[in-house]
N, C-alpha and C positions, 0 to 999 in steps of 0.2 A: 550600419556597420556590418561588414561581412565576417561573421564569427568563424566561418570555415577557414579563412585565410589569415586573419589577424591574431587569432587566439589559438593556443594549443589546448585541445580538449583532452584532459587526462582522465581516462576511465578504466574499465576492466572488461575485456571481452568474455570473461567467464560468467558474467551476470546472465540470469535467465532472460532471454530475448523478449519475453512477453510482459515484462514489468518495467524495471528500471531502465533497460535499454530503449524502450519506447520513448521515454522522456529524453534520453540522450540524443536520439536521432531526430527528435522534433526540433532540436536546437542546431545540431551540426551533423553532417553526414560522415565526418571523419573524426576519429579519436585515436590516441596512442595509448598503449598499455604502460604500466609502471616499468615493465622490462625494457620496452622501447625507450621510455624516458630516461632510464638509467644508462642505457648504452649510448644514446645520442647526446644526453645532457640537455638541460632546460635553461641554460645560462641567460639570465636577463630577460626571460620571456614573460609575456602575459599568459596566465594559465587559468583555465576554467576546470575545476576539479569536482567530480561528481560525488566523491566521498573523501573525507579527510585521510582515511587510511591509504588511499592511492598516493596522495602527496607525501605522507609520512614515510612511505616505502621507497621513495627516491632518496638516495644518499645525499647528505647535506652538501657534499662537495660537487654534486651534479645539478644543484638547483640554486646556485649563487645568483643573487640579484633579481630573482623572480618576484613578480607580484601576482597574487592568487585570489581568485574569487571561488569560494567553496560552497557547495550545497550542503546544508545541514538538515537531516531528516527528522529524527526524534530523540537524539541524545548527543553526547560529545560537545555540549555547549562550551566546556572549558577549552576546547581546541581552538576556539576563536581568539584565544590569547596569542597564538602563534604570530610573531611580528610580520611574517611574509603573507599571511592571510589578510588582505586589505579590504575584503568585502565578503558578505555572506548572503546567500539566498536561502529561503526556507519555504515550506509548503503549507504552513498553517499559522494562525495568529498567535497561538501559545508559544511556539518556538520563536517567532519573530520578537515577541516581548522579551523572552529570555536572552536572546542574542543582543538586542539593543541595550538591555540592562547590563549585560556582561561587558560590552565594549561600546559605550555610547559615542565614541569618537570615530568609529569605523562605519563604513557603508553597510546598510542592511536593507533587504527587500523581501517582501512577501510576494511570491509569484504563484499564479494559479495554473495548475497543470490542466492538460486535456484529459481525455479518457472517456467522457460520457458518450462519445460517438463511436468508440472502437468496436464494440461487440455487435452493433446493430446489423451490419451486412451479413453476419455469419450465424447469429443465434437462431436456433429452431428447436422444436420439440419432437423427439423421435420415439421416446419411450411412453408406452400406454399404461397409465395408472391413474385412478381417480384421486389418489392421495395428494395432500398438500406437500410440496417438495421444499425441503430446507437445503439451501445451497451454501456450501462452504468452499472457499476458493483462496488461492494464494500459496505461499510456500510454508507448509506446515513444519518445516525444519528450522524456521527462523528463530534466532535466539534472543534472549533478553540480557543485556549487560548487567552483571552483578546480581542476577537473580538465580537462585538455586533451581536447577532443572528438576523436572518431575518425571515419574515413570509412567509410560503409556501402557496400553493393554497388552502389548507384546512382551513387556518386561524390560525393554530396552530404554535407555535414557533418551527422552525426547524434549524438545523445546517447549517453553511455556508462553512465548511471546504472542503466538496466535491463539492462545486459549485452548490448545489441544487437550489439556487436562480437564476441560469443562465438557467435552463432547459426550462421553459416556454417562456421567452423572446427570447431564441435562436430558439425555435420551430416556433415562430411567423415570423421568417425570412426565413422559409423553406416551401416547397410545400408538403402538406400531401399526394398528389397523387404520389410523388416520393420517400418518405422516410417512414420507419417504425422505431419504437423504441423498444429496448430490455432492460429490467431492471432486474438485477440479484442481490439479496441481500436485506437486511432490509432497510427500510427507504425511499423507492421509490414509494410506492403504490399510494400515492395521486397524484404524478406527472403523473404516467401512466394513471390514471383515467381521469385527466384533459386533457391530450393529446388525449385520445380516444374520448372525447366529442367534440374536434375541428377537428376531421376527420382523425387523424393519426392511422395507424395500430399499435397496442401495444402488445408485447409479454412480459408477466409479471408473472413468476412463483412464485414470492415471495421468502421468506427465505427458503433455501433448505439445507439438511445435506450434509456434505462432503462424497463423491465427486459428488453428484448428480447435484450440481450447475454448474459443468463444462460442462455438456451436453448442457446447454443453451448458453455457450460461443460460441458454434459452430453456433449459429444463427446470429452472428454479422458479418458485413462487415467492419465497421469503429468503432474503440473503442474511446469513448470520455472520456478524463480525464480532468475535469474542475476544479480540486482542487486548493486551495490556499496554502496548505502545504501537504507534503508527505515525508516519509522516503525512500520508494522504488518507488511506491507501488507494491505489488506482482501481482495485477491484470494487470498491464502494461506488466510485463514479461509473465504472463500466456496467455494473448491474443496475444502478439507478437509471442509467441511460436507456435501459430496456424496460423500465417501469416496474422493476422488482422491489417489493417493500423491504427496506432494511431494518433489521434489529441490530443496533450497533452500540458498542461501548463508546464512551465519551473521549475518543482519542482522535488524533489527527484533525482532519477537517470536518469530521462528523458533526460536532456541535455547531459548526458554522453553516451547514447546509440542511441539516435535519431539524425540522420543527416537530417536536414530539407530538405524535398523534395525528399529524397532518400529512406528512410524507415519509413517515418512519417512526421507529421507537428508539429512544436513547436509554442507556443504563450505565451506571458507574462501573468502571473496570473492577474485576474481582481482586480481592486481596486474600491472604490466608485467613483473616478474621471474617471476611464478608462473603466467602465463596458460597455458602449455603443460601444466604439471602439472595445473592446474585442469580443463582440457578433457579430459585423460586420465581423471581421477577421475570426472567427470560422465558421460563416455561409458561407463566401466566400471559405474557405478551404474545407468545406463539398461539396459545389456545384462544386468544381473543379475536384472532383473524380468521374470517371465513373466506371461502373462495369468491363469494360475491363482493366482499369488501376489497379484496386484493385486485379483482378485475376493475372495480370502480375507481381505484386510486391510481391506476397506471399513468394516465395522462398528467396528473398532478405531479407525480414523482419525476417523470421525464422533464417536465417544464422546470422543475426546481434545480436541475443541473445543466440546463441548456447552454449556459455560458462557459462551461468547462471544456473548451475546444483547444486543440493543439496549436492552431493559428494564434490564438490569444496568448498562450504560454510562450511561444517563440518570440512574439513581439515584446512581451514583458522582459524576457531574459536578454534579448538583443539590446533593449533600451538600457537595462541596468549595466550590462557589460560596457556599453558605449560610455555611459555616465562615469563609471569607475575608472576605466582604462584610458579614455580619451578626454575626460573632463567635459563631456557634452551635456 
């Protein structure tokens, strides 16, 4: 099935090009925004929607008779009740089970994104320091629905979804003579500055265009994923594709690809009641990893994500769209 011609892809050009949009363009090279969908109308069309909010923002009188397949990331399960959403794709098994339980009569699919190959051509190490580097990447501004925001070191209200509130308390449990921090993406600058003030080496390029940010992934030795909610995330696959040891909360696909102690470490996401225990566990996990262990494990980590390629993702999405819309 030719998804570019037979299906309207409803997305948002405001997304950061180096994360969600990479998934979009693995499936189709053309998308329309909600503004374009509103002005042109989507009457009776087959629509692939990258996020339910894009579909919701099209006025009802401009989307009459449509049939929609929507990607569900890590929340909004109840939106699957929308009668025009005839099928759902998701990126991890937990979400797949929740969607199928919610609407057993509708089509659901677990699709496997690419990502493991993306950083390989660009990643390199430019900064000279003998310290073990802790890499934090992604959008630090990302929010958690229905979760109270917490205050970051600058005093401004910051998001808690990516575990930004865990950064400084975790650092206080580590030796600045042994560890450096690498921050890649928006929303981390205040944390980098605060860590620098207490003696940590900090590598912080800020927000970079695709694919320049991948160069700095090569600076990492340990990838820290402290999130409370995730769909994949792509940064986990991108860094593991480089052989970087992950320390990850049990979110998204992390429990499906990380075998604890073999190709990474897993830890339960922090809650208000468990945050101190969470920080102690992560600090112990970091401290247990030597440079020799990290180097020895690289091939194992790379091999564990070798199937997460964009060609596989596109094939799975194409097959599901054909099945739902064409009955194939």
